[in-house]
BAZADREN-456099 format. One line per 10 residues: number of its first residue (from 1); for each residue x, z, y of C-alpha. Coordinates in nm, 3 decimals, always signed. Each point is the difference from the previous one (the first is absolute). Layout:
<atoms>
NUM) X Z Y | ...
</atoms>
This chain:
<atoms>
1) -2.258 +0.446 +1.489 | +0.262 -0.041 -0.157 | +0.173 +0.219 -0.308 | +0.360 -0.001 +0.004 | +0.095 +0.177 -0.366 | +0.350 +0.001 -0.114 | +0.022 -0.286 -0.248 | +0.192 -0.057 -0.360 | +0.328 -0.177 +0.094 | -0.029 -0.067 -0.379
11) -0.121 +0.080 -0.357 | +0.207 +0.315 -0.050 | -0.081 +0.154 +0.314 | -0.270 +0.291 -0.001 | +0.139 +0.195 +0.335 | +0.224 -0.013 +0.289 | +0.167 +0.129 +0.277 | -0.072 -0.056 +0.391 | +0.323 -0.019 +0.150 | -0.112 -0.181 +0.339
21) -0.297 -0.100 +0.198 | +0.121 -0.322 +0.233 | -0.306 +0.021 +0.234 | -0.230 +0.298 +0.121 | -0.389 +0.009 +0.139 | -0.106 -0.219 +0.222 | +0.251 -0.261 -0.089 | -0.123 -0.396 -0.095 | +0.097 -0.120 -0.307 | -0.026 -0.337 -0.177
31) +0.009 -0.140 -0.345 | +0.381 +0.030 -0.126 | +0.088 +0.241 +0.222 | +0.198 +0.248 -0.208 | -0.126 +0.381 +0.146 | +0.145 +0.224 -0.254 | +0.318 +0.078 -0.183 | -0.032 +0.149 -0.394 | +0.206 +0.126 -0.253 | -0.076 -0.070 -0.361
41) +0.277 +0.071 -0.327 | +0.131 -0.310 +0.064 | +0.056 -0.047 +0.347 | -0.154 +0.073 +0.428 | -0.228 -0.283 +0.047 | -0.115 -0.202 +0.323 | -0.405 +0.017 -0.025 | -0.234 -0.245 +0.114 | -0.382 -0.010 +0.161 | -0.176 -0.279 -0.147
51) -0.264 +0.028 +0.290 | +0.007 +0.003 +0.419 | -0.162 +0.317 +0.153 | +0.127 +0.281 +0.203 | +0.119 +0.297 -0.119 | -0.180 +0.317 +0.049 | +0.093 +0.281 -0.166 | +0.341 +0.049 -0.309 | -0.114 +0.282 -0.269 | +0.359 -0.001 -0.145
61) +0.227 +0.173 +0.104 | +0.419 -0.142 -0.054 | +0.131 +0.194 -0.291 | -0.348 +0.029 -0.203 | +0.023 -0.140 -0.339 | -0.346 -0.130 -0.085 | -0.193 -0.262 -0.282 | -0.048 -0.278 +0.042 | -0.326 -0.089 +0.150 | +0.058 +0.353 +0.179
71) -0.182 -0.174 +0.383 | +0.250 +0.042 +0.235 | -0.171 -0.158 +0.324 | -0.257 -0.092 +0.153 | -0.059 -0.340 +0.206 | -0.255 -0.119 +0.248 | -0.148 -0.362 -0.019 | +0.061 -0.195 +0.325 | -0.315 +0.157 +0.168 | -0.080 +0.261 -0.193
81) -0.052 +0.303 +0.183 | +0.187 +0.320 +0.017 | -0.314 +0.257 -0.031 | -0.127 -0.246 -0.363 | +0.366 +0.141 -0.127 | +0.009 +0.298 +0.126 | -0.368 +0.030 -0.135 | +0.142 -0.103 -0.373 | +0.334 +0.212 -0.028 | -0.228 +0.330 +0.043
91) -0.225 -0.108 -0.262 | +0.291 -0.023 -0.251 | +0.099 +0.362 +0.079 | -0.366 +0.085 -0.070 | +0.078 -0.113 -0.298 | +0.291 +0.056 -0.069 | +0.131 +0.371 +0.177 | +0.240 +0.122 -0.194 | +0.272 -0.265 -0.121 | +0.127 -0.209 +0.278
101) +0.340 -0.193 -0.046 | +0.101 +0.166 +0.307 | -0.091 +0.004 +0.348 | +0.001 -0.290 +0.260 | +0.382 -0.066 +0.137 | +0.051 +0.050 +0.319 | +0.003 -0.239 +0.265 | +0.127 -0.083 +0.340 | -0.251 -0.036 +0.295 | -0.185 -0.302 -0.006
111) -0.165 -0.195 +0.202 | -0.361 +0.139 -0.181 | -0.001 +0.360 -0.179 | -0.102 -0.061 -0.371 | -0.189 +0.332 -0.126 | +0.210 +0.155 -0.277 | -0.240 +0.021 -0.358 | -0.149 +0.353 -0.019 | +0.229 -0.012 -0.323 | +0.278 +0.106 +0.167
121) -0.163 +0.324 +0.161 | -0.046 +0.103 -0.344 | +0.321 -0.045 -0.117 | +0.189 +0.163 +0.347 | -0.124 +0.339 -0.123 | +0.144 -0.032 -0.381 | +0.348 -0.055 +0.156 | +0.316 +0.198 -0.116 | +0.194 +0.243 +0.229 | +0.271 -0.173 +0.148
131) +0.316 +0.093 +0.273 | -0.023 -0.169 +0.304 | +0.360 -0.177 -0.083 | -0.181 -0.152 -0.308 | -0.298 -0.092 +0.152 | +0.197 -0.165 +0.235 | +0.247 -0.193 -0.217 | -0.283 -0.126 -0.201 | -0.134 -0.207 +0.247 | +0.318 -0.148 +0.103
141) -0.013 -0.095 -0.328 | -0.371 -0.089 -0.069 | -0.056 +0.261 -0.291 | -0.283 +0.150 -0.020 | +0.131 +0.388 -0.007 | -0.325 +0.124 -0.210 | +0.145 -0.260 -0.277 | +0.322 +0.186 +0.005 | +0.037 +0.312 -0.265 | +0.092 +0.272 +0.133
151) +0.245 +0.265 -0.058 | +0.002 +0.349 -0.193 | -0.157 +0.180 +0.267 | -0.282 -0.308 +0.009 | +0.144 -0.059 +0.362 | +0.131 -0.402 +0.051 | +0.333 +0.005 +0.158 | +0.233 -0.268 +0.139 | +0.167 -0.036 -0.323 | -0.277 -0.056 -0.213
161) -0.108 -0.294 +0.299 | +0.292 -0.138 -0.096 | +0.013 +0.028 -0.310 | -0.329 -0.164 -0.027 | +0.192 -0.294 +0.218 | +0.248 -0.109 -0.207 | -0.065 -0.313 -0.227 | -0.006 +0.009 -0.400 | +0.368 +0.007 -0.122 | +0.067 -0.373 -0.168
171) +0.026 +0.193 -0.305 | -0.381 +0.117 +0.017 | -0.117 -0.270 +0.157 | +0.137 -0.215 -0.331 | -0.126 +0.203 -0.194 | -0.315 -0.023 +0.101 | -0.043 -0.328 -0.004 | +0.175 -0.063 -0.300 | -0.385 +0.217 -0.049 | -0.196 -0.257 +0.164
181) +0.176 -0.258 -0.156 | -0.030 +0.160 -0.340 | -0.389 +0.069 +0.003 | -0.084 -0.329 +0.170 | +0.183 -0.212 -0.300 | -0.152 +0.231 -0.263 | -0.322 -0.100 +0.160 | +0.130 -0.314 -0.062 | +0.063 -0.044 -0.373 | -0.285 +0.213 -0.112
191) -0.237 -0.257 +0.193 | +0.125 -0.366 +0.017 | +0.081 -0.166 -0.351 | +0.323 -0.134 +0.065 | +0.168 -0.253 -0.117 | +0.371 -0.172 -0.008 | +0.154 -0.343 +0.056 | +0.389 -0.024 +0.095 | +0.150 -0.368 +0.069 | +0.359 -0.079 +0.059
201) +0.087 -0.145 +0.260 | +0.264 -0.337 +0.176 | +0.086 +0.082 +0.288 | +0.277 -0.245 +0.049 | -0.183 -0.243 +0.220 | -0.101 +0.335 +0.229 | +0.379 +0.176 +0.011 | +0.129 -0.398 +0.069 | -0.212 +0.008 +0.353 | +0.024 +0.322 +0.079
211) +0.366 -0.044 +0.027 | -0.031 -0.331 +0.177 | -0.292 +0.213 +0.274 | +0.257 +0.310 +0.048 | +0.322 -0.242 +0.037 | -0.131 -0.082 +0.312 | -0.147 +0.365 +0.180 | +0.199 +0.322 +0.083 | +0.050 +0.260 -0.250 | -0.304 +0.174 +0.172
221) -0.233 -0.279 -0.025 | +0.055 -0.069 -0.424 | -0.334 -0.021 -0.120 | -0.001 +0.179 -0.365 | -0.126 -0.098 -0.301 | -0.275 +0.239 +0.004 | -0.203 -0.233 +0.293 | +0.034 -0.274 -0.284 | -0.169 +0.180 -0.309 | -0.248 +0.119 +0.230
231) -0.118 -0.279 +0.160 | +0.046 -0.166 -0.388 | -0.300 +0.282 -0.117 | -0.248 -0.052 +0.316 | +0.012 -0.418 -0.065 | -0.084 +0.060 -0.382 | -0.276 +0.229 +0.142 | -0.114 -0.271 +0.179 | -0.133 -0.233 -0.349 | -0.081 +0.340 -0.191
241) -0.193 +0.266 +0.265 | -0.111 +0.230 -0.282 | +0.317 +0.126 +0.002 | -0.008 +0.141 +0.387 | -0.321 +0.189 +0.062 | -0.148 +0.341 -0.119 | -0.202 +0.196 -0.289 | -0.261 +0.142 +0.153 | -0.341 +0.072 -0.061 | +0.009 -0.158 -0.353
251) +0.109 -0.333 +0.137 | +0.340 -0.175 +0.083 | +0.020 -0.040 +0.483 | +0.154 -0.303 +0.017 | +0.293 +0.157 +0.344 | -0.103 -0.161 +0.333 | +0.395 -0.130 -0.012 | +0.310 +0.024 -0.170 | +0.133 +0.335 +0.118 | +0.301 +0.087 -0.242
261) +0.068 +0.345 -0.052 | +0.386 +0.072 -0.020 | +0.023 +0.279 -0.218 | +0.366 +0.198 +0.247 | +0.185 +0.311 -0.084 | +0.060 +0.219 +0.192 | +0.329 +0.205 +0.056 | -0.077 +0.313 -0.078 | -0.219 -0.062 -0.309 | -0.355 -0.193 -0.027
271) -0.080 -0.274 +0.121 | -0.263 -0.233 +0.195 | -0.180 -0.322 -0.083 | -0.053 -0.142 +0.330 | -0.192 -0.337 +0.091 | +0.149 -0.274 +0.138 | -0.292 -0.219 +0.130 | -0.076 -0.398 -0.071 | +0.300 -0.016 -0.192 | -0.063 -0.377 -0.122
281) -0.114 -0.083 +0.445 | +0.357 +0.080 +0.051 | +0.377 -0.170 -0.019 | +0.212 +0.158 -0.237 | +0.231 +0.078 +0.316 | -0.312 +0.207 +0.186 | -0.017 +0.170 -0.290 | +0.365 +0.040 -0.019 | -0.029 +0.215 +0.332 | -0.322 +0.147 -0.048
291) +0.069 +0.179 -0.371 | +0.340 +0.105 +0.151 | -0.183 +0.165 +0.287 | -0.261 +0.126 -0.276 | +0.238 +0.154 -0.211 | +0.192 +0.188 +0.318 | -0.360 +0.131 +0.169 | -0.062 +0.134 -0.334 | +0.333 +0.189 -0.109 | -0.081 +0.146 +0.396
301) -0.343 +0.082 -0.092 | -0.181 -0.197 +0.242 | -0.219 -0.255 -0.118 | -0.367 -0.072 +0.141 | -0.302 +0.029 -0.236 | -0.070 -0.339 -0.045 | +0.313 -0.001 -0.175 | -0.070 +0.251 -0.226 | -0.344 -0.103 -0.062 | -0.039 -0.349 -0.031
311) +0.244 -0.121 -0.322 | -0.200 -0.256 -0.246 | +0.266 +0.027 -0.258 | +0.320 +0.123 -0.031 | +0.369 -0.111 -0.048 | +0.318 +0.222 -0.101 | +0.328 -0.092 -0.080 | +0.263 +0.237 -0.179 | +0.223 -0.264 -0.021 | +0.234 +0.113 +0.272
321) +0.050 +0.348 -0.268 | +0.083 -0.205 -0.232 | -0.317 -0.049 -0.223 | -0.040 -0.318 -0.223 | -0.393 +0.032 +0.023 | -0.259 +0.256 +0.112 | -0.342 +0.021 -0.084 | -0.182 +0.148 +0.238 | -0.368 +0.205 +0.037 | -0.258 -0.115 +0.190
331) -0.048 +0.163 +0.327 | -0.367 +0.074 -0.004 | -0.254 -0.197 +0.095 | +0.201 -0.237 +0.034 | +0.002 -0.234 -0.336 | +0.372 -0.127 -0.020 | +0.356 +0.094 +0.028 | +0.330 -0.238 -0.056 | +0.298 +0.099 -0.034 | +0.382 -0.171 +0.024
341) +0.339 +0.126 -0.164 | +0.343 -0.039 +0.098 | +0.114 -0.339 -0.004 | +0.273 -0.073 -0.306 | +0.155 -0.338 -0.103 | -0.143 -0.179 -0.323 | +0.102 -0.246 -0.169 | -0.266 -0.255 +0.063 | -0.096 -0.355 -0.119 | -0.011 -0.238 +0.263
351) -0.068 -0.349 -0.032 | +0.127 -0.009 -0.368 | +0.300 +0.264 +0.116 | +0.033 +0.313 -0.029 | +0.188 +0.139 +0.304 | -0.019 +0.349 +0.142 | -0.274 +0.067 +0.268 | -0.146 +0.296 +0.207 | -0.272 +0.099 -0.192 | -0.265 +0.334 +0.095
361) -0.231 +0.143 -0.188 | -0.395 -0.051 +0.135 | -0.259 +0.271 -0.132 | -0.354 +0.028 +0.075 | -0.235 +0.298 -0.111 | -0.270 -0.082 +0.096 | -0.467 +0.153 -0.050 | -0.135 -0.149 -0.314 | -0.399 -0.003 +0.190 | +0.155 -0.209 +0.253
371) +0.182 -0.255 -0.190 | +0.196 -0.084 -0.369 | +0.346 -0.028 -0.116 | -0.086 -0.397 -0.043 | -0.060 -0.014 +0.388 | +0.290 +0.276 +0.038 | +0.212 -0.242 -0.157 | -0.156 -0.315 +0.252 | +0.082 +0.262 +0.307 | +0.389 +0.119 -0.117
381) +0.056 -0.441 -0.052 | -0.098 -0.052 +0.340 | +0.274 +0.234 +0.135 | +0.254 -0.143 -0.239 | -0.065 -0.332 +0.103 | -0.072 +0.097 +0.404 | +0.429 +0.104 +0.020 | +0.130 -0.290 -0.159 | -0.095 -0.199 +0.309 | +0.104 +0.252 +0.279
391) -0.066 -0.272 +0.308 | -0.348 -0.016 -0.061 | -0.049 +0.352 -0.092 | +0.154 +0.156 +0.350 | -0.243 -0.223 +0.217 | -0.272 +0.183 +0.144 | -0.351 -0.024 +0.004 | -0.035 -0.392 +0.157
</atoms>
């Protein structure tokens, strides 16, 4: 038997709201298949199931807000008997007869009917009074009427259901997101011994390389500077892997890949840091395309579970806001964040002569438990050096 619980979609997440099930009892699911959509303070996330099995019962209804770790569904493993899972559910109902997440989600008829958990009977007995029109509308919207706040007379009306179905206003979502971010950053500053470094990086070679490549491309296919910066960070992390991973249980845990979390500001306020996977293994054109897609989906509130949970380091850039440099706060349990400011023209010594050169300020905030300032300086130097060889940097894994 497989227990499908609400996963943590980030270190700053305590609860989530189930928006929609994409499966029903009796459906077979495969590892990696998206089975539901969950709304967090930051975005609506496609949540995958990481086991092969058959959906036995859905225990949380759409519209329900539940804590991380709540049992949302039960799946049968290949060859497992229906009766065995029914018995387990009945045993759980006896152990905890009072509080339940919700009654199982109603499903269309299927070839092999599945018995509902005993807890559904107890939940039904406590339902509020609701008008027929409101009950019908709640069913259409996939909302549990028992969780809709009733009017002054104690009856759930059609207006009450419609009000419950309305998404939070952008201002409310932005305010909630800022609370979540503030809580995570406060925890970071309390628990992580930060140290900070900065390095001015000349970009003449990188900007010339971009200009040459973009002259051969259409406007919609032009390469941005950001993917080249991300490639430089990924390449440097290959040599200094102690900045790419997590600090957990008192020890550094190296990341399985170089998955760079990109800080993306949202139009309504707040930000998210979804991950670009395996940046070191992709050419700059692929990173460019994936970054544009990730930004578009992040601002549309449509991200995947892995994109919010897999980042092994974060990169933030406020250059387009006119900021000379940015010193970030590490997102736990990561151990480093790299920042880039705006590109400015500065006098620079080149081959014994002073010239005007485009320069960007690269910064590092790192966890002193996983690295030290000497190694941090080497990491920034590696980022600087790699940006002087854009032809080599732009390639993917050989």
